Structures are given as structure tokens and as C-alpha cells.
N, C-alpha and C positions, 0 to 999 in steps of 0.2 A: 713342613713335612707332609707329603701326600702319599697315600696308599691307594693304588688303583687296581681294580679288578673288573675288567670288561665294561668300563664306563667311558670309553674313548672320547666321545664328543663332549660329554659333561666335564671330563677332566681337562680337555683342551680349553673349554670355555672358562673353567675355574682358573687355570694358569693365566689366561689372557687378562682376567680381572685382577689377579695378583700384581702383574706387571703394570697394568694401567692405573691401579688405584693405590700404589705404594710409592711414595715419592720422598718421604722424610726419613725413612728407615733403611739403612743398608741391609741387604738380605741376599740369601741364596735359596734356591728352591731345590729340594731333594725329593725325588719321587721314586717310590718302590712300586714296580709293576708286579703284581702277585700272579705271574703265570697266565696273563690274559690271553685269550685266543681271538680277540677282535681287532688285532692290529694296533693296540694302544701304544705299545712301546715304540714301534716304528713311527707312528704319527707324532708322538711327543718329541722324539729325537729329531724328526724332520723340521718341525715348526719351532722348537725351542732347544737349539743346540747348547744354550747356556745352562739348561737345567741339568743337575746331577741325576742321571737316570740309572736306576738299579733294576735291570730286567731279570727278574727271578724266573726259574723254571717251574715253580710250584706255588700254590696258594698257601702262604704261611699264616693267613689270618691277619686281622688288623693289629693285634697287640705285638706279635713277634715282628711283623714287617715294620712297624713303627720303631721298635727297639733297634732294628737293623739300620734304619735310616738315621736315627739320632746319633748313632756311633760316628756318622760322617759329618755331623754338624760342627761348625767352628765358631758360631756366634755366642753372645752372652745369653740370648733367649732362644728357646725352641717353640715354634708355633705349630700345633697340630691342626691341620685343616682338611676337612673331608673333600673328596673330589666332586661330590654332588652339591657344591656350594658356589656362590658368586660373591665376591668381595664388593661391598658398596661404600661409596663416600669415604675413601681413605680409612677403612675400618682397621687395617693392620697398624697403620701409623697411630691411630687413636688408641688402640689397645696397648701398644707399647708405651705411649705417653701415660696412660692410666696406670700401668705397672710401675713406671718411674715415680708416680705420685703416691702409690700405695705399696711400697716394697714389702711390708710385713705380711701381705696377703700370700705371697709366694706362688699362687696360682691365680690366673685371671681369665675371664671369659666375657663375651659380649652378648648381644641380642641377636636372635635369628628370626627370619621371616619366611613364610611359605612363598611359593612361586607367585601367588597373586598379591604378595606384599602384606598379607595379614599376619598377625603375630603367630610365630611358632614358639610355643613356650618351652620347648625341650632343650634349650641351651644350658639350662641348669636345673638341678633337682635337689630335693631334700634327701638325706640319707635314709637307708632302709632300716626300719625298726620293727619290733613286734607289733606295735600299733599300726604302722603303715602297711605291714603285710596283711593285717586283718582288714583294713579298709580296701586294699586292692583286691584281695581274694573274694570278699563279699560283695564287691561292686559299689560300695559306698563312695569310693574315690571318684568313680565314673559318674555316678548320679549327682553327687554334690561337688562338682569340679571347682566351684568358686569358694569352697569352704577350706580355710587354712587348717581346721581341725580334722576334717574328714578326708582331705586330700593333701596330706602333709608332704608327700614326695613331690607332688606337682606344684607346691607353693600356691595352693588355691587362693584366689582373690588378689593376687599380685600380678599386675599387668606388665611387668618387666620394664617399666618406664623410669625406674629409679635405681641408683646404685645401692648395692647391699652385699652383705656377707652371705654366702651360700655354702651348702655342704659339698655339692658336686658340680663341677663345670664339665659339660659334655665334651667328648673328645673331638667333635666336629669343628670346634673353634676354641682351642685351649692353649694358653700361653704359660710357659714355665721357664725358670732359669735353668740353663743347661747343667750347672753345678748341682742344683737341687734335684733335678731329674736323675743325675748320676748317683746322688746320695740315696735316693729312693730305690735305685736299681731298675728304673723304668717300669713298664707295664709287666704284669704277671702274664707270661705267655699261655698259662692254662686257660685264660679267657680268649678263646678263638675269635669270638664276635660278641659284642655287647658286654657291659659290666666292667671292662678294664679301667675306665676312667673313675668309676665309683670306688673301686678297690684302691687305685692310686691316690685319690683324694682322701680316703679314710686313713691310709698310711701316712699321707702328708700331714693330716690334722694331728696325728699322734706325735708329730715332730714340731708342732706349733704353727702350722700353716692355717690361714683363715681365708680360703678362696673368696674372691670378690668378682662381681659382675657389674658391667657398665652398659647402659643402653646407647652410649655414644659410639660404640663400635658395633656396627650392624652388618650382617651378611644374610644372603638368601641360602636356606638349606632345604633342598628338595626332599631328601630323606628316603631311605628304604630301597634305593635303586639296585643294591647288590644282593638283596634277598627277595626274590620274586614270589616264592611260595609262602603264604602266611603261616602255614603249619611249621615251616622251617624256622621262621622268626620266633614263633612261640617256643620252640625247642631251645633255641639259643638264649632267648631272654630269660625263660624260667630256669634253665641250667645255670645261667650266670647269676641269677638272684639267689639260688640255693648256694652257689659258690660264695657269694657275699655273706650269706647267713652263716655258713660254716666258718668263715674267716673273722667276722666282725661282730657277731652276736655273742652275748654272754653264753657260756656253755649250756646253762640250764634252759635257755630260750631256743636253742637250735632245733630240737625236735619239733617244737611248736611251729617255728618258721618254715621248716621243711614240709610239715603236714599241711599248713595253710597254702603253700605253693602248689602242692598236689591237688588240694581241694579247689583252688582257683581254676585249674584246667578241667578237672573231672566234672565239676558243677556246670561249667559253661558247655562242655560237650553234651551233658545230659539235657540241659535246658534248651539249647539250640536244636537238638534232635527232636524234642517234643514240639517245639515251634514249627519245625520243618514238616511235621506231619499235618499241620494245619494250613501252612502257607509255604509255597515254594520259594518265596523271597528269602527264607532263612536257610535254604538248602546249602548254600555256599559256606556260611558260617558253621553250620552243623558238620559239614564234611571236614573243614580245616581243624576245628577244635577237637573233633573225634580222632582225627589222624594224629594230632599232637598228643592226645591222651594215650592212644595205642602205642606211641613211641616213647612213653614215659621212662622206660628202662634206660634210654639214652641220656636223659637229663635229670632224673630224680636224685642223683647223688652229686650233682655239680655240673660245671661247664662241660658240654660235649667235647670229646677229643677230636682232633683234626681228622676229617674224613668220615666221622660218625654220622653226619647229616648229609643226605644227598637228595 
């Protein structure tokens, strides 16, 4: 399942690798184009007539567009694959084989690399908790990236070279049985961008799922190509985190989680603004964090609605 929005060349490259690197698993490619204006739909249809192309007239966001595409799926498994990825060394075949070996996991993911083939650790995450919110908001998670205790969401200290149970498999490379997806009701469309897979995995865990990751299935994930303004990404990410807090924190921890999320942005906006007065090298960060803080009304109560961020 692919969701494209104005990433024509990357999407074409991604689909090429899917066909070139998948030989043991029968599959169909379903691609939703979210109202792109870069000729994506026409290019995909021209080069890959065998792809099921759903050319939408508007940007539904990743979650809703994925739900739309999965409705068309006919196989046992559904693979969510970002368009800014490249499939390496039969990764899809390997991930399906891993799923067959570990059926109790119910959700499966692989390892991702950056463009230069160094480790991209974002293929899986630990769940958001009051402690992890504290570490993220205060910067401890960033300063002590290799600490499992101070960077719990990032699984600090684990190099992704071993198979293990994880809390969250990122939606850039996520395999799930179609029947289980349907049971969960798919993604919550309230998450326009970011956070939808964390919510899905949390709901899946409540039904007994134990998501697993394997390094045997590896892809390249470039990342962030659909969100060009950093302030917009902050708005989406923090709104999604607050949405996760509202849905999955114990009720008495929710005010704290929301406060620390606001603190995260407000404190960085202040600090970078102070640094920018001393050195111009911090001017960009100061501008973006300050802009995200100024727009906090959009995200402080949960995921921004469609069209709220421009």
C-alpha cells in the first residue's frame, strides 16, 4: 500500500524496487495519489499499468488514504510502504517469511537505512509514557541517545541488528494481516500525519499483539520528503503526540503529558531565540520553533484537522 503526495520520482523509484526485489511473494501494488499536482498519477499509470491506482482529487492525509487503499486489498497480508523508500535485498519476501515464523506478533517490521546506508533507527519505537514524555521534553532523550533509560521511545543503545519485540512499528514499512487490520478498524483518520501507527499498535497490543522487528528485512527510508517546513512537522508531530496521550495515558496522567508537550516546544523556542541573538547559526531553528509555538492553538488539543496546517 502506497500513499503518494507530490513525490513522483521517489514513488516511481520505490515501485521499481518493489517489482525488482519481490520474487517469492505474490503481491499487488495499490497506490493512492493524494491529489498531487506534480504529475504523479499520470507517471505511475504510464510506467506501471499493473498498479491499482486511486487518483484522488484531494489530500486525505496518510491515515485516511491508507484506509481507502486497504479496502481494495485482496491478500492475506497488507504491507504499508512509504513512497520515499527503496526495497533492498528481497526485503518484502523476507518480512513475509518472518511473519510466517512469528504469527503471534500480528504486526511486523524491518530495519531502515538512510540514503547513505547508515542506520535509520526510526523503523520502530517504544510507546509514549509519562517518563518518555519527560525525557523528550527536557532534551534528555536527545542528549543521551544511547541510553535505554533516558531515550526509551528511541530504544537507546539498540542498534537494530537483532530481532525483538517492539511497541511500535513505523508505518513506512509495516506488515499486518488484513483480517487483523479490519478487526482494528484500520488507522484513526484523526491522525492526518504522524502518530497513526503508534495508535494502531497500542490498540493492537490491547488485543494481544506483540509487534516484532527483524533486521533481515531492510529498506532505505529517506524520510520527511512530504513535509518541507520544519515548523509544520513540529505541529503535526506534537499534535499527534497529544492525541496519543489523550487516547492511551491513564486519565490522571493526561494533563501532565499535555503540559510537557507544550513545554517541549515553548522551551526550545525560547532557548533557540536566545542563542540566535548570539550567533546567526541558530536563526533558522529559532524561527521554526517560534513559529510552531505561535501556532500552538492548532496542535495543543490533539492532531491538527485537515487543512489546519499550511
